[in-house]
C-alpha positions, 0 to 999 in steps of 0.5 A: 366653323359655327360652334353648335350647342345642342339641346336634347329637351327643350324645356325650363332646365335645357333652355336656362343653361342655354341662355348660360353657355348660347351667346355667340354660338348656334343652339340646335333645340331638339324635343319629342315634339315639335312644337315645343321645340318650335316654342323654346327657339322662338324665345331664344331667338327673340332673346338674340340667340342663333338658334333652331329646331329639330325634333328627336325621339331618344329612344330611337337610335336612328332619330338621335343619328338624324339629330346628329347630322343635322348638328354636324351639317351647321357646325362643331358641336362644342356643347351637348346638354341632355335634358330630356326624360320622363317621370314616374307620374307620366310614364309605365316602368318600360317607358321610363327604362327606353327614355331615361335610360337607354335613350340616354345611352344612345345619346352619349355614345352618338355625340361621343363620336363627333364631340368636337376638342375642347366641347363639353356635355351635361346631362340632367339626371335626378337626386332619385339616383341617389336614393336608389340602395347599392347595387352589385359591383357587375350591376354597377358595371353592366350599366355603365359600360353595356352597349346601348342595344344591348342595354334593355336586355340585362336581366336586372332591367327585365318586367318581373324585376322593374315593376314600379315606375319610381324603381325604374326611375331611380335604376335608370337616373343611377344609369344615368351618372354611371354611364357619364363617368364611362363615357367620360373617359371616351369622350376625353380621347377627343378632348372633351369632357362629361358630366352628370347634375342630379337636381332635386325637386326643381319647378318645370311642368314635370316637378308640377305633374309629380306635385300633382300627381298621386306621388305629391304628398311624398314630393311636397313633404321632401321639400318641407324637411330638406335643410334648404326647405324650398324647390330648386329654379331652373336657373339655379341648375343652369349656374351649374350648368354653365360652370360645368360646360365653361373653362372654369369647369375644365378640371371637372368631367365623370362627375355627378353633381346633387343639388337637391338642397340637401333631400338626400342629406336629409333622407340619410341623417335627417327627418326623412330618414325611414324610421 
């Protein structure tokens, strides 16, 4: 059977990880926008990869299930990279929760049912999840384990409780890491692994939207006052992704790797700490 790597979100980070792990496999690139998926597929195809394109709306159970069916018709799903999402400058709180939180839960449930033994998955979360204040143990448990279909009904996610896009994004990304930790147990029963990467500001079209948006000055200040003093690149995220999905990361599952150039450290102990 053909080994299949599914990339959900055919942007810079998803493509970069696919380049590191996709050789000799079939790479299925899926995106909300068909043109984006096809353009990414052409780029990888021209570089020698076996690749095909598909559309998916991660906030739709039926759409995600259709993607799973497409992938399993090609071969055994041995890799899943979930890099789709929207940012605080791109969407409302409701849309962010629907795509980044609920959509991730759908993806993990659906691909957790078909991931092959020895397979691995990576979810791209965000440093923002690390800057959300502490939640209660009950809230952590609810975000991690509530069935996807019931997630958006949680009291803590209602419109009167989540009114700011940045707060919605922070909650969603915290939920991603919690959800992956819980799902890693289920994936483990199939002999597969699952982890999150929480990047800081990585130069992608999404990051450029943030840097030129209403919070742009704050993001540039984060970069300037971070220990590394620069933004990251998709290839640097791909290095970590390749570790987590390859044999050298065989003992890593249910984990979240924060790679933000030290921004979170600076928020807690450095120049970015609140006065």
